[in-house]
N, C-alpha and C positions, 0 to 999 in steps of 0.2 A: 301459191296460194292454195290453202285447203277450204273445202266446204264441208257441210254437214255430212254429206254422203261420203266424202273422200277424206275425212279428218283422220289423223293417226289414231290408232287404238291405244289407249292407255290402261294400264292395271291400277285401278284407284285403292286397291287393297281392302275391298269390301266383299262380303260373301254374296255371290250372285246366285240368286235362287230362281231366275227368270229362264236362263238357258246355260248350257255347258260350254266348255272351252272349244268345242268343235264348231260352234257358231261364232267364235270370235275372230273370224278371218275377214279379210276385205271382201271376199267373194260371197259370204254368208252372213255377215254381220246385220243386214237389215231384213233378214227373212221374216222376223216378227212383226214388222210394220204392217199394220192393216187397218182397216175402218173399225172403229169401236164405237158403240152407241149403247148406253144404259141408262135409262131413266129411273132413278131410285126415288123419285118424288111422287108419293101416292096422291091420288086426287083430293082426298079428304084433307089432307094437310097443306095443300097448295091453292084451295079455293077460298083464300081469305081475301076479303075486299082491300083494295089499296087506297088508303085515304088520300085526298087531294093534298093535303098538308101533313106529311107525318111528323109526329111529336118526337119519336126517338127511333133509332135504328134497331130493329129485332132481327133475330136469326131467321133467315128464309132460305128455303132450297131454291137453287136457280139451275139453269141449263143453258148452255150454249150449243147451238147445232149449225154447221157449216153445210150448205147445200151448194153443189155444183151442177148448173143446169146447162146443158150443151145442145148444139143444133136447134136453137129456139125457132119455132115456126112463126111466132108473133112479132109484134114491133118491139124493138129494143131502144127505147127513148124515155123522155121524161114522163110519158104516159104510165110507166111502170108504178109510180108513185101512187096513182089513183087504184091501181090493181092491188098493191099492198094494202093500202087503207081499207079497201073493200073486203079483202080477204080477212083482215084483222077484225073489222067490225062484225062480219058475218059469224065470226067465231066467238064473238062476246068481249073483244078487248075494247078498251077505251083509247081511242086515238087522241093524242094531245097536239101534236104538230108534225109537219114534214119539211124536209129539205131535199132539193135537186141541185147538185152543182158538179160539173166536171165528170159527168157519166157515173155519179155516186148518188143514189137515193137512200135517204134515211127517214124512217117513219117511227116516231117516238110514241110510245104507248104508257099508260099508268103502270102497266105490268112488265115493261121491258122496252126493247126496241128491235127492228128489222132494218138491217142495211142491205143495199143491193149495189153490187159493182158491175158495171155493164161494159161489154166489149162487143159493139154492134157488128163490127166487121167479122168477128170470129163467131157470131151468133151465141154468145155465152153471157150468162148471168151467175154471178156468185152471191148467194145470199148468206148473211149471218143472222141467225135468230138468237137473240139474247132474251130470256124470260126469267123473271124473278117473281112474278105473279101468275098464277094459272099455268105453271111450267108443265103440267100433265098433258097440256094441249100442243106440246112441241110437233108431235108427229103429224097432228091435224094441220097445224100451220105449214109445215113442210109440203104436205100433199095439196093444200089450197094454193100455195104460192106456185108450185109446179104446174098445177092445173091451170092457173090463171095466165100464165105465159105460154102455154102450149107446148111445153118442152117435150 
């Protein structure tokens, strides 16, 4: 059985402009995998109020950020919903509803949602921050969430 990291290398017959043939070996093929973050959504184009009942879908910049918080010092339980809600409210987001089930918390916002996957025994929380309104605040949300759980 092959996995992503050990799958066979195929020549798909396309011009490879990212790396050369010396990087296409089993030992070096994943050398370019790294964390990447670039928010190209400027504040002035993302600060559009989100109506309660949208009439039509418009083009909007969005951003997804995944945050892995390890060695958490605070409680890792259902109380995380309140921490996420408060962090979002403090940053000006509109909280619509929240859900906590099976070590997963989801806080739905008018501007997106924040999901948290909890592993209490490992002292780990994984956050998915999905914003389509006020996406310029993604870095502030990340900092507030990490600070709120005392990571």
